[in-house]
C-alpha positions as CSV (number, residue, x, y, z in Angstrom):
1,X,-34.2,-25.7,-31.4
2,X,-35.1,-24.8,-27.7
3,X,-32.3,-27.0,-26.5
4,X,-29.7,-25.3,-28.7
5,X,-30.9,-21.8,-27.5
6,X,-30.7,-23.1,-23.9
7,X,-27.1,-24.4,-24.4
8,X,-26.1,-21.1,-25.9
9,X,-27.5,-19.2,-23.0
10,X,-25.8,-21.5,-20.5
11,X,-22.5,-21.1,-22.4
12,X,-22.7,-17.3,-22.4
13,X,-23.6,-17.4,-18.7
14,X,-20.6,-19.6,-17.9
15,X,-18.3,-17.4,-19.9
16,X,-19.5,-14.3,-18.1
17,X,-18.8,-16.0,-14.7
18,X,-15.4,-17.1,-15.8
19,X,-14.3,-13.7,-17.0
20,X,-15.8,-12.0,-14.0
21,X,-13.7,-14.2,-11.7
22,X,-10.6,-13.6,-13.7
23,X,-11.1,-9.8,-13.4
24,X,-11.5,-10.1,-9.6
25,X,-8.2,-12.0,-9.3
26,X,-6.4,-9.3,-11.3
27,X,-7.8,-6.6,-9.0
28,X,-6.9,-8.6,-5.9
29,X,-3.2,-8.6,-7.0
30,X,-2.9,-5.0,-5.9
31,X,-1.0,-3.8,-2.8
32,X,-2.6,-4.0,0.6
33,X,-1.1,-1.9,3.3
34,X,-2.0,-2.0,7.0
35,X,-1.6,0.8,9.5
36,X,1.7,-0.7,10.8
37,X,3.1,-2.1,7.5
38,X,6.8,-1.8,6.9
39,X,9.1,-2.1,3.9
40,X,10.0,-5.6,5.2
41,X,6.3,-6.6,5.1
42,X,6.0,-5.4,1.5
43,X,9.1,-7.3,0.5
44,X,7.9,-10.4,2.2
45,X,4.7,-10.3,0.2
46,X,6.7,-10.1,-3.0
47,X,8.9,-13.2,-2.4
48,X,9.2,-15.1,-5.7
49,X,8.1,-12.0,-7.7
50,X,10.0,-9.3,-9.6
51,X,10.4,-5.9,-8.0
52,X,12.5,-2.8,-8.2
53,X,14.1,-1.5,-5.0
54,X,15.1,2.2,-4.7
55,X,17.9,2.8,-2.2
56,X,18.5,5.9,-0.1
57,X,21.4,6.7,-2.5
58,X,18.8,6.8,-5.4
59,X,20.3,3.7,-7.0
60,X,17.7,1.2,-8.2
61,X,18.0,-2.6,-8.1
62,X,15.5,-4.7,-10.1
63,X,15.2,-8.4,-9.8
64,X,13.4,-11.3,-8.1
65,X,12.9,-11.2,-4.4
66,X,14.3,-14.5,-3.1
67,X,14.3,-14.2,0.7
68,X,13.6,-11.5,3.3
69,X,15.4,-11.7,6.6
70,X,15.3,-9.4,9.7
71,X,17.7,-6.9,8.2
72,X,18.6,-8.0,4.7
73,X,16.8,-8.9,1.5
74,X,18.2,-11.3,-1.2
75,X,17.5,-10.3,-4.8
76,X,18.3,-12.6,-7.7
77,X,18.2,-12.5,-11.5
78,X,19.1,-8.8,-11.5
79,X,17.8,-6.9,-14.5
80,X,20.7,-6.5,-17.0
81,X,23.0,-8.6,-14.8
82,X,21.7,-12.1,-15.2
83,X,24.6,-13.8,-13.5
84,X,24.5,-11.6,-10.3
85,X,22.5,-11.5,-7.1
86,X,22.4,-8.8,-4.5
87,X,21.9,-8.5,-0.8
88,X,20.5,-5.2,0.5
89,X,20.0,-3.8,4.0
90,X,16.3,-3.2,4.5
91,X,17.0,0.0,6.4
92,X,18.6,1.5,3.3
93,X,15.5,0.9,1.1
94,X,13.4,4.0,0.4
95,X,10.9,2.5,-2.0
96,X,9.7,-0.7,-3.6
97,X,8.1,-0.8,-7.1
98,X,6.3,-3.9,-8.2
99,X,3.6,-5.0,-10.7
100,X,0.3,-4.6,-9.0
101,X,-2.2,-5.4,-11.7
102,X,-2.6,-6.7,-15.2
103,X,-4.0,-4.6,-18.1
């Protein structure tokens, strides 16, 4: 009987540690900005992930960030335009929207 109670306590303890670690990883997925961060830095951190980019013209492009160069960003798998990619000048981007955390 004592062994069964001990196993249950250890199981609950292990589950608690597992769920705590999972919660920490979800919180760490947020955005971290430094004093001198640029739009290029934010885009580089999002390579391989989906993001929405708002341009100076107020147009919005949503897709997967593929590559970030010195002056251009390549966006693939555009939302609503599966067969199209886009290349955007970084100096024309006014905002970047991306998923920062899970529920």
